[in-house]
N, C-alpha and C positions, 0 to 999 in steps of 0.2 A: 315293927312288924317282923316275925321271922320270915326268911327266903331260903329257897333252896337254890344252892350256887352249883351244885354238881352238873358236870357237863351233860348234855341231854343224850349225847351218843353213848355215853358210857352207861348210862340207865338201860337203853336198849340192849346193849352188849351182856351187862350183867342179868336182865331178865331172860336172854336168849331168844328174844322175839323182837320184831320190829314194833315199835309203839307209835310210831308217827309223831314225834314229839318236835319236829322241824319243819313241819308243814311240806311244801312241794319238794324239798330237797330229799326227802324219804322215798320219793319215787324215781329218783335218778342213781345212776352208777355211783356216785358221791356217798351214798348211804353208807355208814359204818357197819351195817348187817350184811352188806354185800362184800366189802372190803376186808372186814376183821370180824368174821362171824364167831368170835370166842370171848369169853368173859375178860374183862380189864385187868391190867396188872401184869407184873413179870412172869407170873406162872399162870397166866390164864389159859393158855393153850393146853396145859395139864390138867385143868380143875375136870373133874368128872360130875356129872349132872345127878347121878344118882344120890338121894338124900333120905333122911327120914320123913315121917309123916308130919312132925312138927316143922321141918325144915320146909316141906312143900306148901304148908300153911303159910308160913311167914313168907315165903317166895310169893305166893298169891297175892298177899295183901300189899306188899312191897309193889307188885307190878300194878295192881288198881290204883294205888297211890300215885305212882309215877303217871300212868295214862291220864290222870285227870289234874296232875300236878297239883296236889295237895299234901300237907304235912301230918305227921301223926296225931297232933292235937286235934285239928279240923277233921280228919277223917274219922277219929273216935268218936267226935260229936256227931257226925252225921249218923256212926251205927246206933249211938245212944237214942237219936231221934226215931228211928224205925224199928228197934227191937222189940217194943212193945206192941206193935201193930199186927193185926191179923194179916195173914200171908205168909210166904216164903221170905224170911228175913234177908237171905242173900239178894234175892231179886227185888226187894225194896230199897235195900242200901244201893244197887246199882240204879234205880229208877231216881232215888233221890239227887244221885251224883249227876244223872243225864238231865235233871231239871234245873241244875246250877244255872244260872244267867251266863257266867263265861263259856259253858259247855254249849247251851242254847245259841250263843251267838257264833260258835265255831260250827255247829251243825247247820247253821243257816248259809254257811260260805261267807261271812263277814270278816273272818279271819281264816288264815292258813294253818293255824295250830290253836290249841288251847291256850298255851303262854300269850300269845298275841292277842287272843280274846280277852283273857285278862287285863292285859293292859289297855285294851280299848275301853273296858267297863272303868278300870281304874281312874282314867283319864276324863271320864264323864262324856265319851263320846257314844254312848248307847241309852235308850231310852225304854221304858217298859210302860205301854198305854200312854204314851206320848210325855211321860215324866222321866227326867233324868234319874238314872240308878247306877251309882259308882260302888256297888258292893258285888264283887264277883260271885260270891257263896250265895246271893239272894235266890230264893227257891220261886221259881217262876210258876205260874197256877194256870189251869186251863181256860181258856179264853182270852187270855193277855196277848197283846201285841208287841213284839220285841222287834226294836228296829233302830235305825239311825237317830240319834240327837238332832232336831233341825237346825239347831244353832251351830253345829260342828260339821255340817255336811260339806263345807267348802275347804276342809284340811286335805292336804296333798294326798293323803293316805287314800282317799276315797275317789280320787280321781280317775283311777284305772279299774275300779270296782266293777263298773258294768261289763267290762269283758271277762273278768273273771268269774262273775254271776252267770254269764252266758254259757261259758264251759261246764259250770256245775251240773250233774245230773243227779247226784244221790242224795238228794234231800229225805230226810226221814219221813216214814208215813203219818207220823204224830204231830208234825209241823205242815202248816200251808204257807208257802213262801210266794210272795208277790214282788217280782223282780223290779217293776216298775216303781214301787214304794221302797224298796229295799227293805221290806219288814215281813215277819211272818207270825202267824198265830197259832198258838198252842191248842191243838185239836184234842189231846188225850194224853195219858201217861203213856211213854214209851213201853211196849211189850219186849219180853225177854230177846226174841227174835230181830227186833228193830235196833238194837244196841249194837250189835256186830262186834262184840268183844269178846275174845276167846279164853274166858276165865269161869273158874267155879266159885261165884262169890259165895257160896254156903259154907265154902272152906275158912272163909273169914270169920264167920260165926263160930266154928269150931275152935278157931285160934284165940278168941276173946272167951270163950267157955272154959277155958284151962284153969 
């Protein structure tokens, strides 16, 4: 399976924005966007942000891919899934990405980053409606319960989870979370304002329509 091995901080610097790819570290002075808020590479400080319409479309697409931690082939697959549906295609694309199992695990606070959430899913530590699901791209549905795999809750990773969840306050409105059970129920599809990502996904539609 293809893997993205590029350094996470370089992705933020190339996007010119903090993408929160390294979890809690992104909220500390160690964040690369605080220490080196310019494009990576020997000439990064000299790169101007002005660009063509095509360049802006490409940059937006790359930014969304980096936020959700997926590669081009899978990103294009998600786009093809939603482009024929009724509604604003850009919003539908973000909705599909938000409903990915690895993203839901991240939104629940069970992982500090999407990349860590993807590892938890891959290792069989997450369940949907009580059944283990090990596919990060699995599309969760309204009414489903996402939580820890009961057979894996004794793992070292989960020993400090109670304290982490106690301090988490920004649960999305489309998920109902039970801290005692460490599980959340999908209440609805996320609305555009619930996603909290400052990008115009409709630009991606224009990019693929060229």
